[in-house]
VEXFI-71690 format. One record per atom (N, C-alpha, C, CB): x, y, z; residue number from 1. Coordinates in pm, 1 decimal. Glycine has a CB too. Layout:
VEXFI-71690
+----------+----------+----------+-----+
|       xx |       yy |       zz |   n |
+----------+----------+----------+-----+
|        X |        Y |        Z | NUM |
...
+----------+----------+----------+-----+
END
This chain:
VEXFI-71690
+----------+----------+----------+-----+
|       xx |       yy |       zz |   n |
+----------+----------+----------+-----+
|   3420.2 |    160.1 |   9150.7 |   1 |
|   3457.7 |    236.6 |   9033.4 |   1 |
|   3387.9 |    372.9 |   9037.5 |   1 |
|   3421.7 |    159.5 |   8903.7 |   1 |
|   3458.4 |    472.3 |   8989.0 |   2 |
|   3407.1 |    608.8 |   8987.8 |   2 |
|   3378.9 |    653.1 |   8845.0 |   2 |
|   3506.5 |    704.9 |   9055.2 |   2 |
|   3295.3 |    755.8 |   8833.4 |   3 |
|   3262.8 |    813.5 |   8703.4 |   3 |
|   3335.5 |    946.4 |   8689.7 |   3 |
|   3109.0 |    832.1 |   8686.5 |   3 |
|   3410.6 |    960.5 |   8580.7 |   4 |
|   3484.1 |   1083.6 |   8554.1 |   4 |
|   3440.5 |   1140.1 |   8419.9 |   4 |
|   3637.0 |   1058.8 |   8556.0 |   4 |
|   3433.5 |   1272.3 |   8414.4 |   5 |
|   3400.5 |   1341.6 |   8289.8 |   5 |
|   3513.7 |   1437.5 |   8258.8 |   5 |
|   3263.4 |   1417.4 |   8300.1 |   5 |
|   3554.8 |   1435.9 |   8132.7 |   6 |
|   3658.3 |   1526.9 |   8084.9 |   6 |
|   3603.6 |   1603.1 |   7965.7 |   6 |
|   3788.6 |   1450.1 |   8047.2 |   6 |
|   3623.1 |   1732.8 |   7965.9 |   7 |
|   3588.6 |   1816.7 |   7851.4 |   7 |
|   3721.3 |   1855.9 |   7788.0 |   7 |
|   3502.1 |   1944.4 |   7893.4 |   7 |
|   3741.9 |   1810.2 |   7665.9 |   8 |
|   3870.9 |   1826.4 |   7599.7 |   8 |
|   3854.1 |   1908.5 |   7472.7 |   8 |
|   3933.5 |   1689.3 |   7567.4 |   8 |
|   3940.9 |   2006.3 |   7454.7 |   9 |
|   3946.9 |   2084.8 |   7333.1 |   9 |
|   4045.7 |   2015.2 |   7240.6 |   9 |
|   3988.6 |   2234.0 |   7361.6 |   9 |
|   4001.9 |   1982.1 |   7118.5 |  10 |
|   4087.0 |   1907.6 |   7025.5 |  10 |
|   4075.6 |   1964.0 |   6884.8 |  10 |
|   4049.7 |   1758.8 |   7025.8 |  10 |
|   4178.0 |   1938.7 |   6805.2 |  11 |
|   4177.5 |   1974.5 |   6663.4 |  11 |
|   4204.1 |   1847.0 |   6584.1 |  11 |
|   4284.9 |   2086.1 |   6630.9 |  11 |
|   4151.1 |   1839.4 |   6460.6 |  12 |
|   4175.5 |   1718.9 |   6382.3 |  12 |
|   4323.0 |   1707.9 |   6345.0 |  12 |
|   4088.5 |   1718.4 |   6256.0 |  12 |
|   4376.8 |   1589.5 |   6357.1 |  13 |
|   4516.5 |   1568.1 |   6317.0 |  13 |
|   4522.7 |   1570.2 |   6164.2 |  13 |
|   4573.0 |   1431.9 |   6374.5 |  13 |
|   4639.3 |   1594.3 |   6106.9 |  14 |
|   4650.9 |   1599.8 |   5960.5 |  14 |
|   4602.1 |   1472.7 |   5890.6 |  14 |
|   4794.5 |   1625.1 |   5922.1 |  14 |
|   4608.9 |   1357.4 |   5957.7 |  15 |
|   4563.3 |   1232.2 |   5896.2 |  15 |
|   4412.1 |   1210.1 |   5909.6 |  15 |
|   4636.8 |   1115.4 |   5958.5 |  15 |
|   4343.7 |   1299.8 |   5979.1 |  16 |
|   4198.3 |   1291.4 |   5994.7 |  16 |
|   4132.8 |   1335.4 |   5863.6 |  16 |
|   4148.8 |   1379.7 |   6115.0 |  16 |
|   4044.4 |   1253.7 |   5808.4 |  17 |
|   3978.5 |   1285.3 |   5681.5 |  17 |
|   3897.4 |   1414.3 |   5686.2 |  17 |
|   3888.5 |   1171.7 |   5641.5 |  17 |
|   3856.3 |   1456.5 |   5805.9 |  18 |
|   3776.9 |   1578.3 |   5819.4 |  18 |
|   3862.9 |   1701.6 |   5844.7 |  18 |
|   3677.2 |   1562.4 |   5931.4 |  18 |
|   3993.3 |   1685.8 |   5837.0 |  19 |
|   4086.2 |   1794.2 |   5869.8 |  19 |
|   4059.4 |   1920.7 |   5787.6 |  19 |
|   4229.6 |   1748.0 |   5847.3 |  19 |
|   4025.2 |   1905.7 |   5659.8 |  20 |
|   4004.8 |   2021.1 |   5572.7 |  20 |
|   3880.5 |   2101.1 |   5609.5 |  20 |
|   3995.1 |   1975.8 |   5429.1 |  20 |
|   3782.2 |   2037.4 |   5671.1 |  21 |
|   3654.2 |   2103.1 |   5697.2 |  21 |
|   3631.6 |   2144.9 |   5841.8 |  21 |
|   3544.8 |   2013.4 |   5656.4 |  21 |
|   3700.8 |   2080.9 |   5935.5 |  22 |
|   3673.6 |   2105.2 |   6076.5 |  22 |
|   3786.4 |   2183.7 |   6142.0 |  22 |
|   3652.4 |   1973.5 |   6149.5 |  22 |
|   3747.1 |   2281.9 |   6222.9 |  23 |
|   3845.8 |   2360.6 |   6297.0 |  23 |
|   3881.6 |   2293.1 |   6429.0 |  23 |
|   3792.7 |   2502.2 |   6322.9 |  23 |
|   3786.1 |   2222.7 |   6487.0 |  24 |
|   3811.6 |   2160.0 |   6615.3 |  24 |
|   3687.7 |   2095.8 |   6672.1 |  24 |
|   3865.7 |   2260.2 |   6712.4 |  24 |
|   3699.7 |   2053.5 |   6796.9 |  25 |
|   3587.1 |   1990.2 |   6865.5 |  25 |
|   3603.4 |   2006.2 |   7015.6 |  25 |
|   3576.1 |   1840.7 |   6827.7 |  25 |
|   3491.1 |   2015.3 |   7081.7 |  26 |
|   3486.0 |   2001.8 |   7226.7 |  26 |
|   3438.4 |   1859.9 |   7250.0 |  26 |
|   3390.7 |   2110.4 |   7296.1 |  26 |
|   3521.5 |   1780.9 |   7314.9 |  27 |
|   3492.6 |   1639.4 |   7332.9 |  27 |
|   3452.7 |   1616.1 |   7478.2 |  27 |
|   3615.0 |   1551.3 |   7293.5 |  27 |
|   3334.2 |   1559.7 |   7497.1 |  28 |
|   3286.4 |   1521.6 |   7630.5 |  28 |
|   3312.1 |   1371.9 |   7643.9 |  28 |
|   3132.0 |   1557.3 |   7651.7 |  28 |
|   3395.2 |   1334.8 |   7739.5 |  29 |
|   3430.6 |   1194.1 |   7757.2 |  29 |
|   3399.5 |   1149.8 |   7899.7 |  29 |
|   3579.7 |   1170.8 |   7724.9 |  29 |
|   3327.4 |   1040.4 |   7909.3 |  30 |
|   3299.4 |    975.3 |   8036.9 |  30 |
|   3386.7 |    851.2 |   8047.2 |  30 |
|   3147.8 |    938.8 |   8050.4 |  30 |
|   3450.5 |    835.6 |   8161.4 |  31 |
|   3534.1 |    717.9 |   8185.9 |  31 |
|   3496.1 |    660.1 |   8322.3 |  31 |
|   3687.4 |    754.1 |   8180.3 |  31 |
|   3474.5 |    530.4 |   8325.5 |  32 |
|   3449.1 |    459.9 |   8450.5 |  32 |
|   3581.9 |    396.7 |   8492.1 |  32 |
|   3334.0 |    351.1 |   8435.1 |  32 |
|   3633.7 |    438.2 |   8606.6 |  33 |
|   3766.5 |    393.8 |   8648.3 |  33 |
|   3780.0 |    405.0 |   8799.3 |  33 |
|   3876.5 |    476.0 |   8578.3 |  33 |
|   3877.5 |    337.0 |   8852.5 |  34 |
|   3907.1 |    346.7 |   8994.9 |  34 |
|   4007.6 |    455.4 |   9027.3 |  34 |
|   3957.9 |    215.6 |   9045.2 |  34 |
|   4064.3 |    519.6 |   8923.7 |  35 |
|   4170.1 |    617.8 |   8945.3 |  35 |
|   4154.8 |    734.1 |   8847.2 |  35 |
|   4309.1 |    552.1 |   8930.1 |  35 |
|   4151.6 |    854.7 |   8899.5 |  36 |
|   4129.5 |    974.0 |   8816.8 |  36 |
|   4239.4 |    993.9 |   8712.5 |  36 |
|   4120.5 |   1097.4 |   8905.3 |  36 |
|   4365.0 |    978.3 |   8750.6 |  37 |
|   4475.1 |   1001.0 |   8655.4 |  37 |
|   4474.0 |    896.8 |   8543.7 |  37 |
|   4610.9 |    998.1 |   8728.4 |  37 |
|   4446.2 |    771.6 |   8577.8 |  38 |
|   4436.0 |    668.2 |   8475.2 |  38 |
|   4318.3 |    696.7 |   8381.8 |  38 |
|   4420.5 |    529.2 |   8540.0 |  38 |
|   4209.3 |    745.0 |   8439.0 |  39 |
|   4093.2 |    780.3 |   8357.9 |  39 |
|   4127.4 |    893.6 |   8261.0 |  39 |
|   3975.1 |    820.9 |   8447.9 |  39 |
|   4203.3 |    990.8 |   8308.3 |  40 |
|   4242.2 |   1103.5 |   8223.3 |  40 |
|   4330.9 |   1057.0 |   8108.6 |  40 |
|   4314.7 |   1210.6 |   8305.8 |  40 |
|   4426.4 |    971.0 |   8138.1 |  41 |
|   4514.1 |    917.5 |   8033.5 |  41 |
|   4432.2 |    839.0 |   7931.6 |  41 |
|   4624.2 |    827.5 |   8094.8 |  41 |
|   4338.1 |    760.5 |   7979.7 |  42 |
|   4252.3 |    683.3 |   7890.5 |  42 |
|   4168.9 |    776.2 |   7801.5 |  42 |
|   4160.2 |    590.4 |   7971.9 |  42 |
|   4118.8 |    885.7 |   7858.5 |  43 |
|   4040.8 |    982.1 |   7780.9 |  43 |
|   4127.4 |   1046.6 |   7672.2 |  43 |
|   3981.6 |   1090.5 |   7873.6 |  43 |
|   4248.3 |   1086.0 |   7706.6 |  44 |
|   4338.2 |   1148.5 |   7609.4 |  44 |
|   4374.3 |   1049.7 |   7497.9 |  44 |
|   4466.4 |   1199.4 |   7679.5 |  44 |
|   4401.6 |    925.8 |   7534.7 |  45 |
|   4432.2 |    823.2 |   7435.1 |  45 |
|   4313.1 |    797.6 |   7343.0 |  45 |
|   4473.8 |    693.2 |   7504.0 |  45 |
|   4193.1 |    801.6 |   7399.6 |  46 |
|   4071.7 |    778.9 |   7322.0 |  46 |
|   4056.7 |    886.7 |   7214.5 |  46 |
|   3948.0 |    776.9 |   7414.3 |  46 |
|   4076.3 |   1012.2 |   7252.3 |  47 |
|   4066.7 |   1122.1 |   7156.6 |  47 |
|   4169.7 |   1102.7 |   7045.6 |  47 |
|   4087.5 |   1258.7 |   7227.1 |  47 |
|   4291.8 |   1071.3 |   7082.6 |  48 |
|   4398.4 |   1050.0 |   6983.9 |  48 |
|   4367.2 |    933.6 |   6890.5 |  48 |
|   4531.1 |   1024.9 |   7054.4 |  48 |
|   4303.1 |    830.8 |   6941.7 |  49 |
|   4272.8 |    713.3 |   6859.4 |  49 |
|   4173.3 |    745.3 |   6748.2 |  49 |
|   4218.0 |    601.1 |   6946.5 |  49 |
|   4098.8 |    854.2 |   6762.1 |  50 |
|   4004.6 |    897.9 |   6658.9 |  50 |
|   4065.5 |   1007.0 |   6569.9 |  50 |
|   3875.1 |    949.2 |   6723.7 |  50 |
|   4199.0 |   1018.9 |   6573.7 |  51 |
|   4275.0 |   1111.3 |   6490.1 |  51 |
|   4246.5 |   1257.9 |   6521.3 |  51 |
|   4245.5 |   1084.6 |   6345.6 |  51 |
|   4239.4 |   1286.9 |   6650.7 |  52 |
|   4227.3 |   1423.7 |   6698.8 |  52 |
|   4346.3 |   1451.7 |   6789.4 |  52 |
|   4091.7 |   1446.5 |   6774.1 |  52 |
|   4398.5 |   1572.7 |   6781.6 |  53 |
|   4508.6 |   1615.9 |   6867.0 |  53 |
|   4452.5 |   1698.7 |   6981.8 |  53 |
|   4613.7 |   1697.2 |   6786.2 |  53 |
|   4489.0 |   1662.1 |   7101.8 |  54 |
|   4440.9 |   1733.2 |   7220.3 |  54 |
|   4511.7 |   1868.4 |   7230.3 |  54 |
|   4464.4 |   1648.7 |   7349.3 |  54 |
|   4431.8 |   1973.5 |   7243.3 |  55 |
|   4485.6 |   2107.4 |   7265.2 |  55 |
|   4492.8 |   2133.8 |   7415.3 |  55 |
|   4398.6 |   2215.5 |   7193.9 |  55 |
|   4383.1 |   2100.8 |   7484.8 |  56 |
|   4379.3 |   2122.1 |   7628.7 |  56 |
|   4265.3 |   2042.7 |   7691.2 |  56 |
|   4364.3 |   2271.3 |   7660.8 |  56 |
|   4280.7 |   2017.4 |   7819.3 |  57 |
|   4171.7 |   1961.1 |   7898.2 |  57 |
|   4106.5 |   2081.0 |   7966.3 |  57 |
|   4222.4 |   1851.0 |   8003.7 |  57 |
|   3986.5 |   2113.3 |   7920.6 |  58 |
|   3917.8 |   2232.7 |   7970.3 |  58 |
|   3862.3 |   2212.9 |   8111.5 |  58 |
|   3804.9 |   2270.7 |   7875.7 |  58 |
|   3804.5 |   2096.0 |   8135.2 |  59 |
|   3745.5 |   2065.6 |   8266.1 |  59 |
|   3757.1 |   1916.4 |   8292.3 |  59 |
|   3596.4 |   2111.3 |   8272.9 |  59 |
|   3760.4 |   1883.0 |   8420.2 |  60 |
|   3753.3 |   1742.1 |   8459.8 |  60 |
|   3675.7 |   1733.6 |   8589.9 |  60 |
|   3896.1 |   1679.3 |   8475.2 |  60 |
|   3587.5 |   1635.4 |   8595.8 |  61 |
|   3499.1 |   1619.3 |   8710.3 |  61 |
|   3493.3 |   1473.8 |   8753.6 |  61 |
|   3359.0 |   1670.3 |   8677.5 |  61 |
|   3472.3 |   1453.6 |   8881.9 |  62 |
|   3428.1 |   1323.5 |   8929.8 |  62 |
|   3279.9 |   1340.0 |   8958.4 |  62 |
|   3509.4 |   1274.7 |   9058.3 |  62 |
|   3199.5 |   1253.5 |   8902.3 |  63 |
|   3054.7 |   1261.8 |   8917.7 |  63 |
|   3011.2 |   1170.3 |   9031.5 |  63 |
|   2982.2 |   1224.0 |   8785.6 |  63 |
|   2936.8 |   1226.3 |   9123.0 |  64 |
|   2887.4 |   1150.1 |   9237.8 |  64 |
|   2753.8 |   1085.8 |   9203.6 |  64 |
|   2873.3 |   1240.9 |   9362.3 |  64 |
|   2722.3 |    971.9 |   9264.3 |  65 |
|   2598.0 |    900.0 |   9232.4 |  65 |
|   2472.0 |    986.6 |   9242.7 |  65 |
|   2583.7 |    781.5 |   9324.2 |  65 |
|   2468.8 |   1077.8 |   9337.5 |  66 |
|   2348.1 |   1161.8 |   9352.4 |  66 |
|   2333.0 |   1263.2 |   9239.4 |  66 |
|   2351.8 |   1235.4 |   9485.8 |  66 |
|   2436.4 |   1284.2 |   9159.9 |  67 |
|   2428.6 |   1376.7 |   9046.2 |  67 |
|   2369.7 |   1309.7 |   8921.6 |  67 |
|   2567.5 |   1432.2 |   9014.1 |  67 |
|   2378.0 |   1179.2 |   8913.4 |  68 |
|   2335.9 |   1105.8 |   8793.9 |  68 |
|   2189.2 |   1132.9 |   8757.1 |  68 |
|   2356.7 |    956.2 |   8815.4 |  68 |
|   2094.4 |   1129.9 |   8850.3 |  69 |
|   1954.0 |   1149.3 |   8812.0 |  69 |
|   1922.9 |   1287.4 |   8752.3 |  69 |
|   1866.9 |   1127.5 |   8931.8 |  69 |
|   2006.9 |   1385.0 |   8774.9 |  70 |
|   1977.8 |   1519.9 |   8724.9 |  70 |
|   2066.6 |   1560.7 |   8607.5 |  70 |
|   1993.7 |   1620.3 |   8836.8 |  70 |
|   2135.8 |   1464.8 |   8548.0 |  71 |
|   2219.4 |   1495.3 |   8432.3 |  71 |
|   2133.2 |   1536.0 |   8313.3 |  71 |
|   2307.3 |   1374.6 |   8395.8 |  71 |
|   2183.0 |   1627.9 |   8230.0 |  72 |
|   2114.5 |   1655.2 |   8103.4 |  72 |
|   2109.1 |   1527.0 |   8019.5 |  72 |
|   2186.4 |   1769.4 |   8024.8 |  72 |
|   2012.0 |   1515.9 |   7932.6 |  73 |
|   1988.8 |   1392.4 |   7857.3 |  73 |
|   2112.8 |   1345.9 |   7780.1 |  73 |
|   1873.5 |   1412.3 |   7760.7 |  73 |
|   2182.5 |   1436.3 |   7716.1 |  74 |
|   2300.0 |   1399.1 |   7636.9 |  74 |
|   2408.5 |   1338.0 |   7726.7 |  74 |
|   2355.7 |   1522.5 |   7561.7 |  74 |
|   2431.5 |   1396.7 |   7842.6 |  75 |
|   2532.5 |   1344.7 |   7935.2 |  75 |
|   2486.9 |   1213.3 |   7997.3 |  75 |
|   2562.5 |   1447.4 |   8045.5 |  75 |
|   2358.4 |   1201.4 |   8025.9 |  76 |
|   2305.1 |   1077.1 |   8081.6 |  76 |
|   2324.0 |    961.4 |   7983.9 |  76 |
|   2156.2 |   1093.2 |   8116.3 |  76 |
|   2307.1 |    988.9 |   7855.3 |  77 |
|   2328.7 |    886.2 |   7752.8 |  77 |
|   2475.3 |    843.6 |   7749.5 |  77 |
|   2285.2 |    937.9 |   7614.1 |  77 |
|   2565.9 |    941.0 |   7757.1 |  78 |
|   2708.4 |    907.4 |   7760.2 |  78 |
|   2742.7 |    825.8 |   7884.4 |  78 |
|   2793.6 |   1035.0 |   7756.0 |  78 |
|   2684.5 |    863.1 |   7996.5 |  79 |
|   2707.9 |    788.9 |   8120.4 |  79 |
|   2664.5 |    642.6 |   8104.0 |  79 |
|   2632.0 |    855.0 |   8238.5 |  79 |
|   2546.6 |    621.4 |   8046.6 |  80 |
|   2496.7 |    485.0 |   8027.5 |  80 |
|   2587.9 |    405.6 |   7934.4 |  80 |
|   2354.0 |    487.6 |   7971.3 |  80 |
|   2637.7 |    469.4 |   7828.6 |  81 |
|   2730.2 |    401.5 |   7737.0 |  81 |
|   2862.2 |    370.2 |   7806.5 |  81 |
|   2755.6 |    487.8 |   7612.2 |  81 |
|   2908.0 |    463.4 |   7891.1 |  82 |
|   3033.1 |    439.8 |   7964.7 |  82 |
|   3017.4 |    324.1 |   8062.8 |  82 |
|   3076.5 |    567.2 |   8040.0 |  82 |
|   2901.2 |    310.5 |   8123.3 |  83 |
|   2878.0 |    197.2 |   8212.7 |  83 |
|   2892.4 |     65.0 |   8138.1 |  83 |
|   2738.8 |    207.0 |   8276.4 |  83 |
|   2851.1 |     63.5 |   8012.1 |  84 |
|   2858.6 |    -59.0 |   7932.3 |  84 |
|   2998.8 |    -84.8 |   7877.8 |  84 |
|   2760.1 |    -51.8 |   7817.6 |  84 |
|   3070.1 |     22.8 |   7840.2 |  85 |
|   3197.1 |      7.9 |   7768.3 |  85 |
|   3318.3 |     66.1 |   7841.2 |  85 |
|   3185.7 |     72.8 |   7634.4 |  85 |
|   3298.6 |    119.1 |   7961.1 |  86 |
|   3402.0 |    184.7 |   8041.6 |  86 |
|   3440.0 |    323.6 |   7992.9 |  86 |
|   3524.0 |     99.6 |   8044.5 |  86 |
|   3407.3 |    356.6 |   7867.1 |  87 |
|   3438.4 |    489.2 |   7813.4 |  87 |
|   3336.6 |    522.1 |   7704.0 |  87 |
|   3585.4 |    495.1 |   7757.4 |  87 |
|   3299.5 |    648.5 |   7698.7 |  88 |
|   3207.6 |    695.7 |   7594.3 |  88 |
|   3236.4 |    842.5 |   7569.5 |  88 |
|   3057.5 |    674.0 |   7634.9 |  88 |
|   3224.7 |    883.3 |   7443.9 |  89 |
|   3257.4 |   1021.1 |   7409.9 |  89 |
|   3160.5 |   1077.3 |   7307.4 |  89 |
|   3399.6 |   1030.4 |   7357.5 |  89 |
|   3148.1 |   1208.3 |   7311.0 |  90 |
|   3070.3 |   1283.4 |   7213.0 |  90 |
|   3162.4 |   1393.5 |   7161.1 |  90 |
|   2936.1 |   1342.8 |   7275.7 |  90 |
|   3193.3 |   1388.6 |   7031.1 |  91 |
|   3279.1 |   1488.7 |   6967.7 |  91 |
|   3188.1 |   1598.0 |   6911.1 |  91 |
|   3369.7 |   1424.5 |   6854.5 |  91 |
|   3187.0 |   1712.6 |   6975.7 |  92 |
|   3105.0 |   1824.9 |   6931.7 |  92 |
|   3191.7 |   1913.1 |   6842.0 |  92 |
|   3047.6 |   1906.2 |   7054.3 |  92 |
|   3199.3 |   1873.5 |   6714.8 |  93 |
|   3289.7 |   1938.3 |   6619.6 |  93 |
|   3229.3 |   2066.9 |   6565.2 |  93 |
|   3322.8 |   1843.5 |   6504.3 |  93 |
|   3318.0 |   2157.7 |   6528.8 |  94 |
|   3274.8 |   2283.0 |   6466.9 |  94 |
|   3359.5 |   2308.4 |   6342.8 |  94 |
|   3285.9 |   2402.2 |   6567.2 |  94 |
|   3295.6 |   2367.9 |   6238.1 |  95 |
|   3363.9 |   2385.1 |   6109.8 |  95 |
|   3463.3 |   2500.5 |   6111.2 |  95 |
|   3262.6 |   2407.4 |   6000.1 |  95 |
|   3551.7 |   2496.5 |   6012.7 |  96 |
|   3641.0 |   2609.7 |   5991.3 |  96 |
|   3556.0 |   2726.0 |   5941.8 |  96 |
|   3755.8 |   2574.7 |   5889.2 |  96 |
|   3592.4 |   2849.1 |   5980.5 |  97 |
|   3515.5 |   2963.1 |   5930.2 |  97 |
|   3533.4 |   2975.7 |   5778.9 |  97 |
|   3558.8 |   3094.1 |   6001.0 |  97 |
|   3427.3 |   3016.5 |   5713.4 |  98 |
|   3432.5 |   3036.5 |   5568.7 |  98 |
|   3505.3 |   3167.1 |   5540.1 |  98 |
|   3289.2 |   3037.7 |   5506.5 |  98 |
|   3584.7 |   3166.7 |   5436.2 |  99 |
|   3654.8 |   3288.8 |   5395.5 |  99 |
|   3554.5 |   3386.7 |   5336.5 |  99 |
|   3767.5 |   3257.2 |   5293.0 |  99 |
|   3572.0 |   3513.1 |   5366.0 | 100 |
|   3485.7 |   3617.8 |   5312.1 | 100 |
|   3531.5 |   3647.2 |   5169.6 | 100 |
|   3489.6 |   3747.6 |   5401.3 | 100 |
|   3443.6 |   3622.7 |   5068.6 | 101 |
|   3486.1 |   3642.6 |   4930.2 | 101 |
|   3515.1 |   3789.4 |   4895.4 | 101 |
|   3380.1 |   3589.3 |   4837.5 | 101 |
|   3466.5 |   3883.2 |   4977.2 | 102 |
|   3488.9 |   4024.5 |   4951.8 | 102 |
|   3620.7 |   4074.9 |   5007.8 | 102 |
|   3376.9 |   4104.2 |   5009.0 | 102 |
|   3690.4 |   3990.4 |   5081.0 | 103 |
|   3815.7 |   4031.4 |   5142.0 | 103 |
|   3930.0 |   3960.6 |   5069.0 | 103 |
|   3817.4 |   3999.2 |   5295.1 | 103 |
|   4019.5 |   4038.7 |   5011.8 | 104 |
|   4132.6 |   3978.4 |   4942.5 | 104 |
|   4245.0 |   3954.1 |   5042.3 | 104 |
|   4181.0 |   4068.4 |   4825.7 | 104 |
|   4318.2 |   3844.7 |   5025.7 | 105 |
|   4428.6 |   3816.1 |   5119.0 | 105 |
|   4538.4 |   3920.1 |   5104.6 | 105 |
|   4486.1 |   3674.7 |   5094.5 | 105 |
|   4602.5 |   3951.9 |   5213.8 | 106 |
|   4712.2 |   4046.9 |   5210.3 | 106 |
|   4841.2 |   3973.2 |   5181.1 | 106 |
|   4722.4 |   4124.7 |   5342.7 | 106 |
|   4932.6 |   4039.3 |   5117.3 | 107 |
|   5059.6 |   3975.1 |   5084.6 | 107 |
|   5172.4 |   4034.3 |   5160.8 | 107 |
|   5087.9 |   3984.7 |   4938.9 | 107 |
+----------+----------+----------+-----+
END
């Protein structure tokens, strides 16, 4: 089995309870799989299952065993969770920009 990482740009779907407050998220997903394309489909389905709409896949990597010891702590934690569950994700969400009260909307 191989380790794959996908960085996905997503926006909350209308049925997502956080839709009013969040503009989007960069989702880091680790998938343990024998096939890259199947892993990618699984990653996309995972994002959708949490009520996020995929905008784009920004990056995708196959991680080699020698890279694991030098992973940043956050990615190493995701890797360990993926080993246990076959998939793990971190949704790095960002809020919608606040409207400037001094600027009136144009009509």
